[in-house]
matplotlib code that plots the C-alpha trace (Angstrom):
import matplotlib.pyplot as plt

x = [97.4, 94.0, 94.9, 97.5, 94.3, 93.3, 89.4, 90.4, 92.2, 89.6, 86.9, 88.7, 89.2, 85.6, 84.9, 87.2, 85.6, 82.2, 83.1, 84.7, 81.9, 79.2, 81.2, 81.6, 78.4, 76.9, 78.8, 78.4, 74.6, 75.0, 76.8, 74.3, 71.7, 72.9, 74.1, 70.6, 69.0, 71.6, 71.3, 67.9, 68.2, 70.4, 67.8, 65.5, 67.7, 68.6, 64.9, 64.5, 67.7, 66.8, 64.1, 66.4, 69.1, 67.0, 65.6, 69.2, 70.3, 72.3, 69.6, 69.1, 70.7, 73.8, 74.9, 71.5, 70.8, 69.8, 66.1, 65.4, 61.7, 60.0, 56.4, 54.9, 54.7, 58.1, 58.7, 60.2, 62.9, 64.5, 67.8, 69.3, 72.4, 73.4, 70.3, 67.8, 66.0, 65.9, 62.2, 63.4, 65.1, 64.1, 60.5, 59.5, 58.0, 55.8, 57.9, 59.9, 61.9, 62.8, 60.7, 63.0, 62.0, 59.1, 57.3, 54.5, 55.3, 51.8, 52.3, 55.6, 54.0, 55.2, 51.5, 50.6, 49.7, 49.0, 52.5, 54.3, 57.7, 60.7, 59.7, 56.4, 55.4, 52.4, 51.6, 51.1, 55.3, 57.1, 61.0, 63.3, 66.5, 69.7, 71.4, 74.7, 75.7, 75.5, 73.1, 71.1, 67.4, 66.0, 62.6, 60.8, 57.0, 54.6, 54.2, 57.9, 58.3, 55.8, 58.5, 60.3, 58.5, 58.4, 58.9, 62.4, 62.7, 61.4, 63.8, 65.2, 67.2, 69.9, 71.2, 74.1, 75.4, 78.9, 80.2, 79.4, 76.4, 73.4, 70.5, 67.8, 66.4, 63.8, 61.8, 63.0, 66.6, 69.1, 70.4, 73.8, 74.2, 77.7, 78.7, 80.3, 83.9, 84.4, 82.3, 84.8, 83.9, 82.2, 79.5, 80.1, 78.5, 76.2, 78.6, 77.0, 78.1, 77.3, 77.0, 76.1, 72.8, 72.2, 72.4, 73.0, 73.6, 74.8, 75.5, 77.4, 75.5, 77.1, 76.8, 79.1, 75.9, 75.8, 72.3, 72.2, 69.2, 69.4, 67.3, 67.9, 68.5, 68.1, 65.4, 67.2, 70.5, 68.6, 67.0, 70.4, 71.7, 68.7, 69.6, 73.2, 72.3, 70.2, 72.9, 74.9, 72.1, 71.5, 75.3, 76.2, 73.1, 74.0, 78.0, 76.7, 74.7, 77.8, 80.1, 78.0, 77.9, 81.4, 82.0, 79.7, 81.3, 84.9, 84.2, 82.8, 85.6, 87.8, 86.6, 87.9, 91.0, 90.7, 90.0, 92.6, 94.9, 93.4, 93.6, 97.0, 97.8, 96.3, 98.3, 101.6, 100.9, 100.7, 96.8, 97.6, 93.4, 92.4, 90.7, 89.3, 85.2, 84.7, 81.4, 81.4, 84.3, 82.9, 84.9, 88.6, 88.8, 86.7, 89.3, 92.4, 90.6, 90.0, 93.7, 95.0, 92.5, 94.4, 97.5, 97.2, 95.6, 98.5, 100.8, 99.3, 99.5, 103.3, 103.7, 102.0, 103.7, 107.1, 106.1, 105.2, 108.3, 110.3, 108.6, 108.8, 112.5, 112.9, 111.5, 113.3, 116.6, 115.7, 115.5, 119.4, 120.7, 118.6, 120.1, 123.7, 123.4, 121.9, 124.9, 127.5, 126.0, 125.3, 129.5, 130.7, 128.9, 131.1, 133.8, 132.8, 134.4, 135.9, 132.8, 130.3, 132.4, 132.3, 128.4, 128.4, 130.1, 128.1, 124.7, 126.1, 127.1, 124.1, 122.1, 124.9, 123.9, 120.4, 121.2, 123.2, 120.8, 118.1, 120.2, 121.2, 117.6, 116.7, 119.5, 118.7, 114.7, 116.1, 117.9, 114.9, 112.5, 115.0, 115.8, 119.5, 119.4, 121.8, 119.8, 121.0, 118.8, 119.9, 117.9, 117.5, 115.5, 113.1, 112.9, 116.1, 116.5, 113.6, 115.2, 118.2, 116.4, 114.4, 117.6, 118.5, 115.8, 114.9, 117.0, 114.7, 111.5, 113.0, 114.0, 110.0, 108.7, 107.2, 107.5, 108.4, 106.1, 107.9, 106.4, 107.8, 108.7, 111.4, 110.2, 112.6, 112.5, 114.9, 116.0, 118.3, 118.6, 120.1, 117.2, 114.9, 116.5, 116.2, 112.5, 111.8, 113.7, 112.2, 108.7, 109.7, 110.9, 107.7, 105.8, 107.7, 107.9, 103.9, 102.8, 101.0, 102.6, 103.2, 102.1, 103.6, 104.6, 103.8, 105.5, 103.7, 104.6, 103.2, 103.4, 100.4, 100.6, 103.9, 103.7, 105.8, 103.8, 105.3, 103.1, 104.1, 101.3, 101.3, 98.8, 99.2, 96.4, 96.2, 96.1, 93.3, 90.8, 91.8, 95.5, 95.6, 95.5, 98.9, 100.6, 103.5, 103.6, 107.1, 107.5, 103.9, 102.9, 99.7, 98.6, 98.9, 100.2, 103.0, 103.5, 106.3, 108.9, 111.9, 115.0, 112.7, 112.6, 109.2, 110.9, 111.3, 107.8, 108.2, 111.7, 110.3, 107.5, 110.0, 112.5, 109.5, 108.0, 111.5, 111.7, 108.4, 106.3, 103.8, 103.4, 100.3, 99.0, 95.3, 94.6, 91.2, 91.7, 92.4, 93.4, 96.8, 98.0, 99.3, 101.6, 101.5, 104.9, 104.3, 107.2, 107.3, 108.6]
y = [102.5, 101.2, 98.8, 97.4, 96.0, 92.5, 93.5, 95.7, 93.4, 91.1, 93.2, 94.2, 90.5, 89.7, 93.0, 92.0, 88.3, 89.8, 92.2, 89.4, 86.8, 89.5, 91.0, 87.4, 86.5, 89.8, 89.4, 85.8, 86.6, 89.6, 87.5, 84.4, 86.3, 88.6, 85.3, 83.8, 86.7, 86.5, 83.1, 83.1, 86.4, 84.1, 81.6, 83.6, 84.9, 81.6, 80.8, 84.1, 83.3, 80.2, 81.2, 84.1, 81.8, 79.9, 82.7, 83.8, 81.4, 81.5, 81.8, 78.6, 78.2, 79.8, 83.4, 84.6, 87.7, 87.3, 88.2, 89.4, 88.7, 90.1, 90.7, 93.7, 95.0, 94.8, 96.6, 99.6, 97.4, 96.8, 98.4, 98.2, 99.1, 102.7, 104.2, 101.8, 99.2, 100.1, 100.2, 99.4, 96.1, 93.1, 91.9, 88.8, 86.4, 83.3, 81.0, 84.2, 84.0, 86.6, 87.2, 86.1, 88.2, 86.7, 87.0, 89.6, 90.7, 91.2, 88.9, 90.1, 93.7, 94.6, 95.3, 91.7, 90.0, 86.4, 85.5, 82.5, 82.8, 80.9, 78.9, 78.7, 82.5, 83.7, 85.9, 89.0, 89.0, 90.7, 90.7, 92.9, 92.1, 93.5, 94.9, 94.6, 91.0, 88.1, 88.6, 86.4, 85.6, 86.5, 85.0, 85.7, 84.5, 87.2, 84.5, 84.4, 88.2, 88.7, 87.4, 91.0, 93.8, 97.8, 99.2, 100.2, 97.3, 94.5, 92.4, 93.2, 91.6, 92.7, 90.9, 91.6, 90.0, 88.0, 91.5, 93.1, 94.9, 95.4, 93.6, 94.0, 95.2, 95.7, 98.2, 98.4, 97.7, 100.7, 102.6, 102.4, 98.5, 97.4, 94.5, 92.2, 92.2, 88.1, 87.0, 85.7, 83.6, 80.4, 79.5, 79.4, 79.4, 81.8, 84.4, 87.2, 90.6, 93.8, 96.9, 99.6, 98.6, 96.3, 92.6, 90.9, 87.6, 87.3, 84.3, 83.8, 81.7, 79.1, 81.5, 84.0, 86.2, 87.3, 87.4, 89.3, 89.6, 91.8, 93.8, 96.5, 95.4, 98.7, 97.5, 94.6, 96.4, 99.2, 96.0, 94.5, 98.0, 98.1, 94.5, 95.4, 98.7, 96.5, 94.0, 96.5, 97.7, 94.2, 93.6, 97.2, 96.1, 92.6, 94.4, 96.6, 93.8, 91.5, 94.5, 95.0, 91.2, 91.2, 93.5, 92.3, 88.8, 90.3, 92.7, 89.1, 87.3, 89.9, 90.7, 87.8, 88.7, 92.3, 90.7, 88.8, 91.6, 93.6, 90.9, 90.1, 94.1, 94.0, 90.8, 92.4, 95.3, 92.7, 92.0, 87.9, 87.7, 88.8, 86.0, 86.2, 86.3, 83.6, 83.6, 80.5, 77.9, 76.0, 77.5, 78.1, 81.5, 80.1, 77.1, 79.4, 81.5, 78.4, 77.5, 80.9, 81.2, 77.9, 79.5, 82.2, 80.5, 78.3, 81.6, 83.0, 79.9, 79.8, 83.6, 83.0, 79.9, 81.7, 84.6, 81.9, 79.9, 83.4, 84.4, 80.6, 80.6, 83.8, 82.8, 79.3, 81.2, 84.0, 81.5, 79.9, 83.8, 84.7, 82.1, 83.0, 86.5, 86.1, 83.6, 85.8, 88.9, 87.1, 86.3, 89.6, 91.8, 90.4, 88.2, 84.3, 81.0, 78.5, 76.6, 79.2, 79.9, 76.4, 76.3, 79.4, 78.3, 75.0, 76.3, 78.8, 75.2, 74.2, 76.8, 77.0, 73.6, 74.0, 76.7, 74.9, 71.9, 74.6, 75.8, 72.3, 71.3, 74.8, 74.1, 70.5, 71.5, 74.5, 71.6, 69.4, 71.8, 72.9, 69.2, 69.8, 67.1, 63.9, 61.1, 57.0, 55.1, 51.6, 48.4, 47.9, 46.2, 48.3, 46.0, 46.2, 49.9, 49.8, 47.6, 49.3, 52.5, 50.5, 49.3, 53.3, 54.7, 51.5, 53.2, 56.0, 53.7, 52.2, 55.4, 56.4, 52.8, 52.5, 49.5, 49.3, 46.3, 45.4, 43.8, 44.1, 41.2, 41.7, 44.8, 45.4, 48.8, 51.1, 54.4, 56.0, 53.7, 56.2, 59.0, 56.6, 55.7, 59.5, 59.4, 56.0, 57.9, 60.9, 58.9, 56.7, 59.8, 61.5, 58.0, 57.9, 61.7, 62.0, 59.1, 58.1, 56.7, 53.0, 53.0, 51.3, 51.8, 49.6, 49.4, 47.0, 46.9, 45.0, 45.0, 46.0, 45.7, 47.4, 49.6, 49.3, 50.4, 50.8, 52.2, 53.9, 54.1, 54.9, 54.8, 58.5, 61.2, 61.8, 64.7, 67.1, 67.2, 70.7, 70.2, 67.2, 69.0, 71.1, 68.4, 68.2, 72.2, 73.7, 74.8, 73.7, 72.5, 71.7, 74.0, 70.5, 67.4, 69.3, 72.3, 71.5, 69.7, 70.8, 70.3, 70.0, 72.5, 71.6, 70.5, 66.7, 65.7, 68.3, 67.1, 63.4, 64.3, 65.8, 62.9, 60.4, 62.7, 62.9, 59.1, 59.1, 57.9, 59.8, 60.5, 60.5, 61.2, 59.7, 59.7, 60.1, 62.1, 60.0, 56.7, 57.7, 58.5, 56.3, 57.7, 55.9, 56.0, 54.5, 53.6, 52.5, 48.8]
z = [32.1, 31.2, 28.7, 31.4, 33.1, 32.7, 32.8, 29.8, 27.8, 28.4, 26.9, 24.4, 23.4, 23.6, 21.3, 18.7, 18.8, 18.6, 15.7, 13.9, 14.3, 13.7, 10.4, 9.2, 9.7, 7.9, 4.7, 4.3, 4.8, 2.4, 0.0, -0.1, -0.4, -3.3, -5.1, -4.4, -6.0, -9.2, -9.8, -9.6, -12.1, -14.2, -14.2, -15.8, -18.4, -19.3, -20.0, -22.3, -24.5, -25.3, -28.1, -28.9, -29.6, -31.8, -33.7, -35.0, -37.4, -40.6, -44.0, -45.8, -49.3, -50.6, -51.3, -51.2, -49.3, -45.9, -44.3, -40.7, -39.2, -36.3, -35.0, -36.3, -32.4, -32.5, -35.8, -34.3, -32.6, -36.2, -36.5, -40.0, -41.9, -41.7, -44.2, -42.8, -44.5, -48.0, -49.8, -53.2, -52.1, -53.2, -52.6, -50.7, -52.8, -51.6, -48.7, -48.0, -51.3, -53.3, -56.4, -59.6, -62.8, -64.3, -60.7, -61.0, -57.5, -56.2, -53.2, -52.3, -51.9, -48.4, -47.7, -48.6, -45.3, -47.2, -47.5, -45.9, -43.9, -43.1, -39.8, -40.2, -39.0, -39.0, -41.8, -40.1, -39.7, -42.3, -43.4, -45.6, -47.2, -46.0, -49.2, -47.4, -48.3, -46.0, -43.1, -40.3, -40.3, -36.7, -36.4, -32.8, -32.7, -30.7, -27.8, -27.0, -27.7, -24.8, -22.4, -22.9, -21.9, -22.5, -19.1, -17.5, -15.3, -17.5, -19.3, -22.4, -25.3, -28.0, -31.0, -32.9, -35.7, -36.7, -37.8, -34.9, -35.9, -33.9, -35.5, -33.4, -29.5, -27.4, -26.7, -22.9, -23.9, -22.9, -25.9, -24.7, -24.3, -25.5, -27.4, -25.0, -25.5, -24.2, -26.9, -29.2, -32.6, -32.2, -29.9, -26.0, -22.9, -21.5, -19.5, -16.9, -16.7, -14.3, -15.7, -13.4, -12.1, -15.3, -15.0, -18.5, -19.7, -23.5, -25.2, -28.8, -31.5, -33.5, -36.6, -34.6, -33.4, -30.1, -28.0, -24.8, -22.0, -19.1, -17.0, -14.5, -10.9, -9.3, -7.0, -5.9, -5.5, -3.1, -1.1, -0.7, 0.5, 2.9, 3.9, 4.7, 7.2, 8.8, 9.4, 10.4, 12.7, 14.2, 14.5, 16.3, 18.8, 19.3, 19.9, 22.3, 24.2, 23.9, 25.1, 28.1, 29.3, 28.6, 30.9, 33.6, 33.2, 33.2, 36.3, 38.1, 37.1, 38.2, 41.8, 43.7, 42.6, 43.6, 46.9, 47.2, 46.0, 48.8, 51.5, 50.7, 51.0, 54.3, 55.5, 54.4, 56.5, 59.5, 60.3, 59.7, 60.7, 57.0, 54.9, 51.5, 51.1, 48.2, 47.4, 45.0, 46.1, 43.4, 40.4, 39.6, 41.8, 44.4, 44.9, 44.8, 47.6, 49.8, 49.4, 50.1, 53.1, 54.1, 53.4, 55.3, 58.1, 58.4, 58.0, 60.8, 63.1, 62.2, 63.5, 66.4, 67.0, 66.6, 68.7, 71.2, 70.7, 71.0, 74.1, 75.8, 75.0, 76.7, 79.6, 79.6, 79.4, 82.0, 84.7, 84.4, 83.7, 86.9, 88.9, 87.6, 88.5, 91.6, 92.8, 91.6, 93.4, 96.6, 96.1, 95.7, 98.3, 101.0, 101.6, 102.0, 102.6, 100.2, 100.6, 100.2, 97.2, 95.9, 96.1, 94.3, 91.8, 91.8, 91.3, 88.4, 86.5, 86.7, 85.5, 82.5, 82.0, 81.9, 79.2, 77.3, 77.2, 76.2, 73.4, 72.1, 72.0, 70.1, 67.7, 67.0, 66.3, 64.0, 62.2, 61.9, 60.4, 57.7, 56.9, 57.9, 60.7, 59.0, 59.8, 58.8, 57.2, 57.7, 58.9, 62.6, 65.2, 67.0, 70.2, 70.6, 70.5, 73.4, 75.6, 75.8, 76.8, 79.5, 80.5, 80.8, 82.9, 84.8, 87.9, 87.3, 87.7, 90.8, 92.4, 92.1, 93.3, 89.6, 87.4, 83.6, 81.3, 78.4, 75.7, 72.3, 69.7, 67.1, 64.9, 62.1, 60.3, 58.7, 60.3, 62.5, 65.7, 68.1, 67.0, 67.7, 71.0, 71.6, 71.0, 73.1, 75.9, 75.7, 75.9, 78.9, 80.8, 80.4, 81.3, 84.5, 85.6, 85.1, 86.7, 89.8, 93.1, 92.5, 88.8, 86.3, 82.4, 79.7, 76.6, 73.8, 69.6, 66.8, 63.1, 61.2, 57.0, 56.2, 59.6, 62.7, 65.5, 69.1, 72.2, 75.4, 78.2, 81.8, 84.6, 85.6, 86.3, 81.9, 80.0, 80.3, 76.6, 76.0, 76.3, 74.3, 71.0, 72.1, 73.9, 71.0, 70.8, 71.8, 75.4, 76.2, 79.6, 81.1, 83.8, 86.2, 85.7, 83.4, 85.7, 87.8, 85.2, 87.3, 84.8, 81.8, 78.9, 77.5, 74.5, 74.7, 72.9, 70.1, 69.3, 69.4, 66.8, 64.2, 64.4, 63.7, 61.1, 59.7, 59.7, 57.4, 60.4, 63.1, 66.7, 68.3, 71.7, 73.5, 77.2, 79.3, 82.4, 85.7, 83.0, 82.2, 78.6, 75.5, 73.0, 70.1, 67.4, 63.4, 61.8, 58.1, 58.2]

ax = plt.figure().add_subplot(projection="3d")
ax.plot(x, y, z, "-o")
ax.set_aspect("equal")
plt.show()
């Protein structure tokens, strides 16, 4: 049930997005910092590996025994073949060469410090000949040996020969440094490797030997682990704050929807006066609330109009029915003459005709409202229709002592001439009926742009300002000028307005009390 809520779905989405972003940022930052530290460390390995690679090279000459040179302060790092260096091995002569049979050997004594050594090394360095066949020369000056310390976290080196035998190592080198398996025969680029907490860089020399430089990075790994925990803690705080902010945003975003739902429930229960309270009308939900409020207002007006329409229709139908019942009851109370029965029947007939006229008007309005009334679309001259309608109502005007002035030029338009004749007849009938004694009715017409305008005005008492907005409502009558409309149903103006609007036009009324009223029809040309 909880996850069916839009709020919880939004919150879950916010949380997943924040988690993905924070995880991606944390992993990227950790990887970048780790790579920077490893690249910096590899650069230091490269700087120290150069002297080592240069110190390991094949001996000059042919099949002579190979010698290994090393500083006195690193002499304990020399690892010979099993059995160690042989004390009875050939002594070094001047220039680092093996003494011949005629050499007295006094300068090749191991204790002699005055001999010269290959590579121009200082006289305090010593060398031993390997008894096990071809070897390599390894010579590391003191200033370069200072790059490798003796502490556990210092840089260290290990040197292997072409056969995989270990030739030399620094004091800080671990005892279990394996020969890199990836170092094949022949020279190759420097390759890094991780071995537990040790970072090592190895390089195959041209003669087949291998030089490795390394250092313990336990402190760096501990710092990286601390950084990972710090990133995780910071990400957790940001995720918590982001989730809280997301919940707040989702709650505020869903509040108008909850108000809309609550208002809709109340309206569905029958309270049409309810409206949605929208504080912010500029955002999407605020505009939606405004549209819904407008819809609810029109719905309330429609229901009120429907109720008023039903009440007015019932009132209009009650009058002729009451007349008919009264006439028939009177005729049935006692025997009457033929003339009295005839009068009763005629009264009932007039009441029935009034009812029929009302029902036809209601049916016509219903069809117009539903768009089911078939209107003709044909070109016709509106002035000709007006002339016919004026001719039709002229006897009524003469009977009331009223004058009709018609000044309508040719007004071609498109529509249903019969329906428009009905509109003009209704307007003329109202203008004649609600006029003063010896008054007049004026009809004018003109074309403005693409519209045809027809005006019908009279010199009657006019329409009150409070009644004017409701003049086209169904069954509406004013208290004074329109109160005694004998024979009228109060639907004429409503039907006329519906017909004009069905043609795509408009019907408006304007009036000033005591100065008559003017009805204006606007039709598309």
